[in-house]
C-alpha positions as CSV (number, residue, x, y, z in Angstrom):
1,X,225.9,44.9,45.5
2,X,223.0,43.7,43.2
3,X,221.4,47.1,43.3
4,X,224.6,48.8,42.4
5,X,225.0,46.4,39.4
6,X,221.6,47.2,38.1
7,X,222.1,50.9,38.5
8,X,225.2,50.6,36.3
9,X,223.0,49.0,33.5
10,X,220.5,50.4,31.2
11,X,217.0,50.3,32.5
12,X,215.8,46.7,32.6
13,X,212.3,45.2,31.9
14,X,211.2,41.8,33.6
15,X,213.3,39.5,35.7
16,X,217.0,40.0,36.1
17,X,219.3,37.3,37.6
18,X,222.4,38.6,39.4
19,X,224.9,35.9,40.3
20,X,227.2,36.9,43.1
21,X,229.6,35.7,45.7
22,X,229.0,36.9,49.3
23,X,232.4,37.5,51.2
24,X,233.1,36.8,54.8
25,X,232.9,40.5,55.9
26,X,229.3,41.4,56.9
27,X,229.9,44.9,55.5
28,X,229.8,43.6,52.0
29,X,233.3,44.8,51.1
30,X,234.4,41.2,49.9
31,X,231.2,40.6,47.9
32,X,231.5,40.6,44.1
33,X,229.1,40.1,41.1
34,X,229.9,37.3,38.7
35,X,227.4,38.1,36.1
36,X,224.0,39.8,35.4
37,X,221.5,37.9,33.3
38,X,218.2,39.0,31.6
39,X,216.3,36.0,33.0
40,X,215.9,34.0,36.3
41,X,219.0,32.1,37.2
42,X,219.7,28.8,38.9
43,X,219.3,30.3,42.3
44,X,215.5,30.7,41.6
45,X,215.4,26.8,41.4
46,X,217.0,26.5,44.8
47,X,214.7,29.3,46.2
48,X,211.6,27.7,44.8
49,X,212.4,24.4,46.4
50,X,213.1,26.0,49.8
51,X,209.8,28.3,49.6
52,X,206.9,27.4,51.7
53,X,204.5,28.6,49.2
54,X,204.3,29.7,45.5
55,X,207.4,31.7,44.9
56,X,206.3,32.8,41.3
57,X,203.0,33.9,42.6
58,X,204.7,36.1,45.3
59,X,207.2,37.5,42.8
60,X,204.2,38.5,40.5
61,X,202.2,39.9,43.4
62,X,205.2,42.0,44.8
63,X,206.1,43.3,41.2
64,X,202.5,44.6,41.0
65,X,202.8,46.4,44.3
66,X,200.9,43.9,46.4
67,X,202.0,42.3,49.5
68,X,202.9,38.6,49.8
69,X,203.7,36.3,52.7
70,X,206.5,33.9,52.0
71,X,208.7,31.9,54.2
72,X,211.6,29.6,53.4
73,X,212.9,26.2,55.0
74,X,216.3,26.5,56.5
75,X,217.3,22.9,55.5
76,X,220.4,22.9,53.3
77,X,219.7,22.0,49.7
78,X,222.0,20.6,47.0
79,X,222.1,20.5,43.3
80,X,222.9,17.3,41.3
81,X,224.9,17.4,38.0
82,X,221.6,17.5,36.1
83,X,220.4,20.7,37.9
84,X,217.9,18.9,40.2
85,X,217.7,20.2,43.7
86,X,217.0,18.3,46.9
87,X,217.4,18.6,50.5
88,X,220.5,17.3,52.2
89,X,219.8,14.4,54.6
């Protein structure tokens, strides 16, 4: 879904955030894009918190064509009203 959204836009430079909702059907037929932003989005904050390593470094390395090992915690996260993220207890 995200790749089709980017394909419909003029060529982008830099990071692009795609806010989307994943539907229940595993084939993606119920997924939909909410918006496309010319910047990292709130999901980056959650991914950064869950990353077992430096997410920004991995993104830079991958964009330069290098490989990068990255893993993520499977513990659920939550955002508070101020945008802070923490693990659920």
